[in-house]
Phi, psi and omega in degrees: 000331180282333182303316182297320181292317179296318179295319181298314181300320177291322180291319185273354179299326178289342181276347188297333181267001177269155177297145181285144175289166177308139179084356186276337179267117187225143177292141182306318180304315180297316182295311184296328181281336186256322188264115180234122179299143181069003177236315183288133178262167180296321179297324177293323179296316181297314184298320182281319188240346185079181181295156174209187178292139178210160174225132177251135186254155177306333181288347184100348179285156174228146174241127179245141178238125171251146178256139177245128179304133181238011181086150178064030181074009179261160181223141169269161178248137175244110185264128180242122176264121182254132182281170183301336179281355180087025181243145180296123180271316177196167177229162176206139177251137181241126177297155179296150176284150179283132180235000000 
């Protein structure tokens, strides 16, 4: 179960320096108030925040990445792992890289 999230983080690491697609930048407070593991659905994420960067795995899991403003033009990443049933399985926050 941990492998998909690790693979996602590695695949999306190169995307961190590119501009975010529409809907991908969300305040940390909104994410923490809305996204609850084992309860929030993929449809609820789309309705609340719109589309974002994502990776779909052969297993049916998906990893979505939202960016949270961290000041100084930098962003933290909020990674959401969605199970094959379309429900958030787990989340992880990644601090902005030092530049």
